[in-house]
N, C-alpha and C positions, 0 to 999 in steps of 0.2 A: 677704641678708648674705654677704659675702665669706668664703671660708675664708681664714684666715692662719697659718702654722706657726709660731706663737709661744706660748712656755708662760712660766709665771712662777711665783715664790716670794715671799712675804711674809717678811720677816727683822726683825731688831732695829732699828728706826726706819729701814727702808728696804724696797727691792723688788730682787730679782733678775728679769731678763727674759732669755730664752734664745731665739735663731733661728738654727736649724742649728747650725753648731759654736761660736757665738758667744755667751757670757754677758756681760751687761751688770748690773754691781750699783751702784746708787745709794743712799746712806747719808746721812741729813741729821744733821750733827753736832751737839753741845752747843751751838755757837757758831752753829748754824741755816745753816753751809754746806753745799752738797751735793757730796759726793764721789763721783765716776763711775769705775768701774774696768772694764775689759774682760778678759775671760779666753778663750783658744780652747782648746776640748777636743772632739777627735774621737771620738765613742762607738765602743765595741767592735762595735756592730750595724753600723759602715761600715767596719770596718777588716777583718772576716772573715765570709764570706757566710752560713757556718752562723749564727753570734750574729744575722745580719740575717732568718732565716727567722721567718714567723708564730709566734705563742707562746713561741719561744725568745727572741725580741728583746725581749718585754716583760718576762721575766724579767732580762734583762741591764739593761736600762733601769731597772728598780725598783732593782737593787742600785747602778748608778750615781747615780741620783737621791740615794740614801740618803748617799753618800759626798760627791757635789757639796754636797748641802743642808747636812751638816754642816761642809764647809769654808767654805762661804758665811756660815753663822749665826756662826761662831768669827770669821770676818774682820770682820763687822758688830759683834760684841761689842767687839773691840778699842778700838772709838772711844769707849765708854763705860767710865768708871771704877767701881769697884765698893768702896764703903764697907767699911773691914775687911779690905781685901785680905789673904790669909793669904801669910806669907813662905814663899818656895820650900823645900822640905826639901831635907836635904843630898843625898840621892838624885837629886832633880829637878835640883839644880845641878850635879852629878856626870855625870849623863846628858847635861845640856845642853852641858857643857864639852867633853865626849866625841864628841858627834854632831852639835851644833849645834842652833839652836833650830828650824829647821826640820824635822829628823828628830823632834825632841821633841813638835812640834805633830802632825806626822803621826800620831804613836804615841798621842797624847791623843784625837784624832779618830778612829782605830781603836777604841781602848778604848771611846769614847763609843757606837759604832756597835754595838760587841758588847753593852755593857750595854743598850741601847735595843731591841735584837735580843730578847735574854734576857727582858727586860721586857714585850715585845709577846707573846712566846710564852707567859708565864707568865697574862698578863692574857687574852689573846684566844684561848688554845689549852688550856693546862692547866687553868684555873679552869674554863670551861664544861665541859670534859672531865670532870673530876673531879664537879662538880655533878650533870650527867646521869648519870655512872656509879652515884652514890648513890640516883638516883631510878630506877634500874632494876628494883627490886622491884616498882614500881606502874605501869610503863610494858609496854605490850603486845608491843613488839617491837625488834629491836635497830634499825630504821629509825626508829622512834618515838624512840628514844634520840637518835640522831644528829640528828634533828629539832629535839628539844628543846634539845640542844646548840647547834646554829646559832641557835635563837631567843635563847638567853641570851647568845650571842656578839653578837647585834645589840642587844640591850639593854644589854650592857656597852659598845659603841662609843658608843651614845647617851649613856650615863650619864657616860663618860669626858669625851666633846667637852662637855657640859653642864659638869661641874665645872670643867675647866680654863678655859671661857668666863667663869668668876666672877674669875679672877685679872687684876688692874689690868693687869699687863705683857701678858698674853696678849690683852686686849681691845685694845691698841695694835697689836698685830702683826695682829689681825684687822681694824682698820680699813686699815692696809696692803693686808692681802689683798682689801679690797674695792676698794681704790684700783686693785689690779692688774688685776682683773676688769674694772673699768669702763674702764680706757684700752685694754685690748685689744677690749673690744666697741666702743670709738670707732675703732679701727683697721680692725675688720670693717665697721662700718658706712659706712667710706670718708669719714671725718669728719676735718677737721682736729684735731691732738692740741693741744688748748687746754684750760685749766682747765673753762671753761664747757661746752664740748662733752662732756667725760669725766663731769662732774657729773652729767647727765642720763640716762647709760647705766645699765644693770643692775648689780648687783652680783653676780649669781649667773651662772654659767658652766658649761655642759655639760662642758668639758675639766679642771674643778677636780679637784685631788688629793682633795678631800672627796668628791666623785662616785668616784673611784677606790676609795677605802676603803669606800664603800658596796656597790660593785660586788663587792669582793673578798669581802666577808662573805656577799653574797647568793648569789655562785657557789659559795662554798665550802660554804654550806648545801646547795646543789642537787648539787655533785659528791660531796661526802662521804656524804651521805645513802644513795648508791649502793652504799657498801662495808658489806656485811653481815657485819661481824664485832663481837663482843661482849666481848672480853677489853680492859682498861685500855691495857696497852703495845702490842696490835696497832692500837687506834685512834690511840693516840699517835703511833705510827710511819707510820700513813698519813696522818696530818695534815702530819706532817714532810715527808713524801715528795712529798704533792702540792702543797706551797707554791709551788715555781716553776711548775709547771702552772697552778695558781688565779691566780697573779699575771701569768703571760704572758697567760692567756683574758682576764682583766680588762681589760689594756693594750688589747688588740684591741676589746673592746667599747668603752672609751672612746673611742678612736681613731675609730671607726665613728660613734658618736654625735656626736662633734665634726664629722664631715665631713657630716653628713646633718641636714637641717632639715625633719623631717616629724612626722607625728602619732605614729607608732611610737616614733621618738628621744625625742619629749617626755613620752610615757608612762613610758619606761624610764628617763628622767633626773630625773624629778618627785620621786622621794624623795631623792635626793642633792641636788637643789636646795633641798628644803625643809630638810635637814641644814645646807645653806650659810648659811641665815638665822641659824644659831648661829655658824659658822666666819669669816662676813665681817660687817662693820659699815660703815654709811656713813663714808667719809673727808672729812677736812677739805681746806681747799686746800692747804695744805703738804704734806699726804701726797700728793694726787694731782700735785703739781709733781714729787715724788720719783720717782712712779711713771711720768709722762711721761718723764723724764730717762734712766730706766732702758729704756725701751721706745724711744726714739730713740736711744740707744746701742746696743741691740741692731740696730737696723735698720739703722744706718749701718754695722755690721761692723767 
């Protein structure tokens, strides 16, 4: 299998594909027309040598992917009307008139990222930390408390993904997620990008963001278990301080797994691939067509 430096993201009724500095976004509108838009963004990892160093580049890429991902989701959502849309408040109208729609959209994206980050910290850091702290009297050591904390984090991740997979709109996104993976596999197998060729490919991929999430959780379990502190606030502080390092290290692991096709990489990737059986679904022909359009757009530059 040929390695190709292409990544992607499933969005609302569409797919984003990225190759080097080019993002190609394909969305199927309600009238079934496919809209393709290309954006160019040069990562900070390429603008500054320090940001391009191992581990650091992973933390930077993680933040950039959050920002870009939110912008792309917002873009795709604009093609679909929401029933009973709320009239903008006087504050929103005043802000838009003073700073412009683009500035307001950027502020809303920033607010969404902040809220999503706080929710993630609460769900995957504070909640496991609190539960493991309550279990402190019955656990033998601080390292055992940290281990239980990590196991709770794994259970929360699986539970969260399973619950959101039950939502109808998310199921559609997961189908586009499958189409994204299948089309990239088709390219890697050096086959022509046609619907029939893409359909026969696997919907699971080692470089998937789901794999990244699982690797982040597992590495956090290993790394945080090494810190032998037992007070709640010290444990919380260490978790927050170590987040960039854990994200950066996880990025390096995923990058390594994606470039290597051997028994070791298969074993390490296996749990994340199993999780992808939830976060991806078999797409229909129209969804595959959208993924192909986005991939070709990224390849054309």
